[in-house]
C-alpha positions, 0 to 999 in steps of 0.5 A, a space after each residue: 264557935 262563930 266559925 261553926 255557926 257560920 259553916 252551919 248557916 252556909 250548910 242550911 241555906 239551900 234548905 231555907 230557900 226551898 222552904 221559902 219557895 214552898 211557903 210562897 206557892 202555898 200563899 199564892 194558891 190560897 189567894 187565887 180562889 178569892 180573886 176568882 170570886 171577886 171577878 165572878 161577883 163583878 161580872 154578876 153585878 154588870 149582868 144585873 145592871 144590864 138586865 135592869 137597864 134594858 128589860 125589853 131586850 128579853 122580850 125580843 125586837 120591837 115590831 116594825 112600824 107600818 108605813 102609810 101608803 103615801 110614805 111607802 110610795 115616797 120611799 119607792 120614788 126615792 129608790 127609783 131616782 137613785 137607781 136612775 142616777 146609777 144608770 146614768 139617768 136612762 130608764 130601762 124598759 121594765 123599771 117604770 114605777 107603777 102607782 098603787 092599784 096600777 094594772 099591767 098596761 099602766 092604767 089605774 084600777 079605776 080606769 081599767 073598766 071591764 069590757 062590755 059583753 059582746 065586745 068585737 074582739 070577744 064576740 066569736 072565734 069561728 062561724 058556720 052555716 047550716 042551709 036548709 029548706 022547708 016543706 009546704 007545712 013549714 017544717 024543716 025538710 032538708 039540711 045541707 051538710 058536707 062529707 070530709 075524710 078526716 084523721 081523728 082520734 078513735 076515742 073522740 068519736 066514741 069508739 073503744 079502740 085506741 089511736 087514730 083512724 081515717 073516717 068520713 065525717 059529716 059536718 057543717 061548712 065552718 071556719 075561723 074568722 079572719 081579719 078580712 071578715 071585718 068582725 062579721 060572722 055572716 061574712 066569715 060563714 060566707 067566705 068559708 062556705 065558698 072556700 070549702 064547697 066551691 059555693 055549692 049550688 050558689 047558696 052563698 048569695 042567700 047570706 047577703 039578704 038573710 034576716 037572722 033575727 028569728 022574727 017572721 014578721 020582720 022577714 015578711 016585711 023584708 021580702 015585701 021590700 025586695 019584691 021588685 028585685 026578686 023578679 030580676 034575681 032570686 037572691 033578694 030573698 030571706 027565710 021567715 025563721 032564720 036564726 043565729 045560735 052561739 055555741 060557747 065551747 067553740 066560740 062559734 056562731 051557727 047561722 041557720 039559713 033557709 033557702 028556697 026549696 028549688 035551691 036544693 036541686 042545684 049541684 053547680 059549683 060556682 067557685 074554685 080555690 075560694 074565688 068565684 068563677 065569675 071573678 076568675 073569668 074576669 081576671 082571665 079577660 083582664 089578663 088577655 086584654 093587658 097582653 093584647 095591649 102589650 103586644 100593640 105597644 111592642 109593635 109601635 116600638 118596632 116602627 118608632 123613630 130612633 131617639 124617641 122615648 118609649 112609652 111606659 108599659 101599662 100595669 096589670 090590675 090584680 083583683 082582690 087583695 093579694 095580702 090575704 092568703 087562702 087556706 085549704 079549699 074545695 075539700 068538702 063534698 056537700 050533701 042534702 040530708 032529710 031532716 028526719 034522718 038528722 032527728 034520729 041521729 040526734 036522739 040516739 045519744 051517741 057522741 058521733 052518730 052513724 048516718 048512711 050517705 050514698 050507701 056509705 057509712 059516715 059519722 056526724 062530727 061531735 061539734 056538729 052533733 053538739 050544736 044540733 042538740 042545743 035547745 034552740 036547734 032541737 026546737 028548729 029541727 
């Protein structure tokens, strides 16, 4: 019986092991959900504690505190010092710190005062001269303009066609100011007139004593002072109602300069290449004299005893300043026009009115037309 029981126990051993494995697996499966629940409850408790500890976290980051200007400037200075140390203590161009309110030139806003109206560098960009004569009644009789062949945009002179055309234009002798003019609008106008018209009629001399205040009483007083000099030379003369008109769109000063009626009858050219003929003659005479002196010195050298030092050659003096270059010259053909023709052209309303000059068609340059349409110019004309 014991043997049978032992054999049966051996036979049933594998089945008992299987039962034990199944029971262990079932117990493990039953314990797993409870462990997960405990883990979940622990995480919830931690999250709740973190939420209670930092309620501001849900509202986002706190706004940065605005720094006072002094504090910001101090930090900027510290950053600059660190930057200089990294560069070996040398300041690189463009890295200089600017104080609060500093301008581009390094001056503070309080020191950077606005330029006064009419400052020298802002006064004018160009200058023009309009010579004219008066009749016995004191009205404007003739006005000096100049003809120049120009290549212009057709639309610029009011034509419907497209592209550029060659057109004879009527304009005033005018030009940009240059350094040699010493910021003097009268000097600019005089230089441009001599360069562009070869000093037609010798009218440039009247700019030397012209009074552009527009005050007839003052002009009469000036003429009275120059009465004795006028007997020797008629350049010591000024018109009674000359005026200077500023044309803002072009930054141009326009000098309306009266000349004696007889001056309109002269067509002499007293300059060439922007230089007066008198200066040219003087330069030629100086060159001839210098050449004669060199020839005389050469003869002395030929007859001089050997061993003696030769005298230095005399330097030829040059008139004028060679550092100033002259641009386009002698390109204008001056013409005296009756004032009545100009009045009709100005009142026509055209952008570039047509005028007949020596049986040929010319157009008034738009800038000249705009100047003559200014209120002061209309009253003058």
